[in-house]
N, C-alpha and C positions, 0 to 999 in steps of 0.2 A: 478630203480635198487632195487635188489631183497632184502629184508632184513631178516636175519636168527634171529628169535626171541629168546632167552633163558631165560626162568623164573627162578631165584634162591630161591629156597623152605628153609626151615628149616632143619639144620642138622640132628636133632633127628628123621625125619623120615626113614633115612633110613642110613645102615652101609656102603656103599659104595656109592658116587654120580652115579646115573645112565646117567648123562649127559656127563659125563667125557670117556667114552668107548662105543665103538661099541655095545658088548653086553648088556651094560646097555640100549642103545636106542632101542636094539631089546627087553629087557625084559618090557619097557615102550607100544611100538609099538606093540607088540604081546597080552601082557596081556588087552588091551583095545579092539584089537578085538575078545579075546575067551570073556573076560568077558561080552561084548556085544551080545556075540552068545549063551553063555550057563548060564548067570548068576552069580552072586557072590556064591550063596552058591555050585555050582558044578564046581566052579572055584578051582583049585589046583594048586599048584607049580610042580606037576610031572607031568600035562597036559601041563603045559605052556614049561617046558623042552623039552617034544616030540615034541612042536610045533615049538619051534626054534631050537630043534639039539643041546642043550646042556646039563647038569645034573642038577638036583636038587639042589645039594650043590652050583653050579656055582649060583643060582640066588639068593638063601639064603647068601652068600656072600655081596649081596647087599639091601636085606630087611629081616626084623626079622621074618615077616611074613606074610601072605596075606592081614591080616586087614591092616598092616603098608603102603602096596603097593595100598590098596585101597585109605586110608588118604592121600597119595602121589598124587595119579590121582587127588582127589575129589581138593587138595588144588591146583594143578596144572591149573584145570579149572578155580577157582574163582580168581587167579591172573590175568590169561588170559584175563577173563572177566574184570577184573577191568582193565587193559592195554587197553583192548578194549575200554571201557567208557572213559577213559581218552581221549583218542585218539580222540573219536566223540566229545569231549565237549570241548576240548581246546582252541577252536576260538569262545563259546558259552558264552554269558554274563549274560542272563536272567534266572533266577533259576527255571522258569517253563517249558522253552527250556529242558533245563538240563534234570528234572524229567521225561520231555516227552522221551527225548533223552534213556535215562535209562530205561524205559518202554518197549521200543521198542525194544532194543537189548536184553533185557532180555525172551521179549514175543517172538521175531520173529526167524523163522528157523534157526537154525546154520550150517553154510557149513565149508568144511577142511580149513585150515588156509595154506596156501601153505609155508610159513615164518617157517614153525615148521614141518620140515618135518617126524619126527618119530612117530607126534603125531596127530592123526587123530582127528580132533575137532568134527565133527559130531557124531562119534561113542560115544566120551566123553560124550558129551552132552546127549546122549541117557542114559548112565553108571549114571551118575549124579542125572538126572532124575528119574531114580529108584530104584537106589541102593544107592544114596548120604549120605542118612540118616543114613544109617548103619554105616559109619564112625564114627558116634557120640554117636550113639543110642548102649552104652555100659555100662559095670557096671563099666570100668575104666576112664567114659570120664573127671572126675573132674581131675585124673591125666594127661589125655592127655591135658585137658584145658590149667593145672597149665604150663605146657611144651609148649604152644601157637601152639599146631597142629593145630589150627583151626582160625589162623590169617587172612589166605588171604580172608576168608567169611565174618572175624569181619572188615577187611578193606573194603570190597565191600560195606559193609551194613555202614559203616561210613561213605564212601563218598557218598552215596545217602543219608544220613541223613544231611550231610550239606547242600545239594541241598533244602532237605526240610525244614532246618532250615533257611536258607535263604529266600524262598520263607515264611512264615510265621515264625518269630522268636519267636511268642507267644505258638505255638505249643508244647502240652505238652509230645509227645510221638513219637519223631522224630527215634529213632533207634527201636521201635516196628513196627513201619510202616515201615520202609525200610525192615527190613527183612520179614516181611509179604508177602511185594509186591513181592520179589525174590522169596519165597517160593511157592504164589500164581501164579505167572508165570510159576514154572516147575508143580506144582501139576496140574493145568487146563489142560496143555500139556499132562501130564499123565493118567489123568482122559478122555479127549477125545480121546484117543487112547486104552484104555483097560477097563474103567470104565464110559463108556459115560452117564448113566443115572445122576451121580452125578455132570454133568455141564448141562449148555443150549445150548451147541458146538456140541454135536453130536460127529459123526466123520468126520464130512466137513473138520475139521482142518482150518477154518478161522481165521488166526492170527489176521487181523483187529478187529474181532470181542473180542478178549482176550485184545487187546491194549486199546479198547474203554470200556471194561470192568473195568481194573486195573485202567485208566485216571478217570473213575467215582468213583472209591472206594477211590482212593488217594487223587483228590482234592475235593472231597465230604466233605472227613474229612477234608482236610486242609481247604477249604473255609467257612466250619460249624463253625470251631472255632475262625474264624476271627471275625464272626457274633455275635459271645457268649460272645466274649472278650471286 
């Protein structure tokens, strides 16, 4: 049976919930396609309106500006990734296996999820990988943080930090390791595609190498502190 997955996000991200109308879903779908094609800097609501066949004013009824739209898309992605992680680990008992599952999920190629018809997760992954940091590298990051606009990413980090603490309760830096693991999984893919001299993986796109690298980094830190405590 096909499941229609709906992800609920912070209401401060939007003026009108895009999930509740066909136009709103078109805005999400076509903004992902357009940003992935031309980049966030070149992306405008005017171009999006032409793509959809609506007006700029119609888009502004949903989002205050394009940065809020980017934040929405990035938050949607992290909420979806946490959902996937929960599904993948719900029958797993060992913390090591849970950490390995999280690493594999983050480092493996993302495919489009048919349960979310208007969201192309494959393209959205590319956006988060190359444009995601722009959602928080702003002068108003603290105000956005106060409004809990980065909560989905924090929730995913906290979920993985729980696995880390279960594996080694004495490890002093579970949240730092969790966020670093997530960021490195994305940055290594980006470097492979665009700046191959910054990785040992080149452009061969061997995900197993990235997984092995991340496991060595994570468990090396966790096991090393076990020995010193």
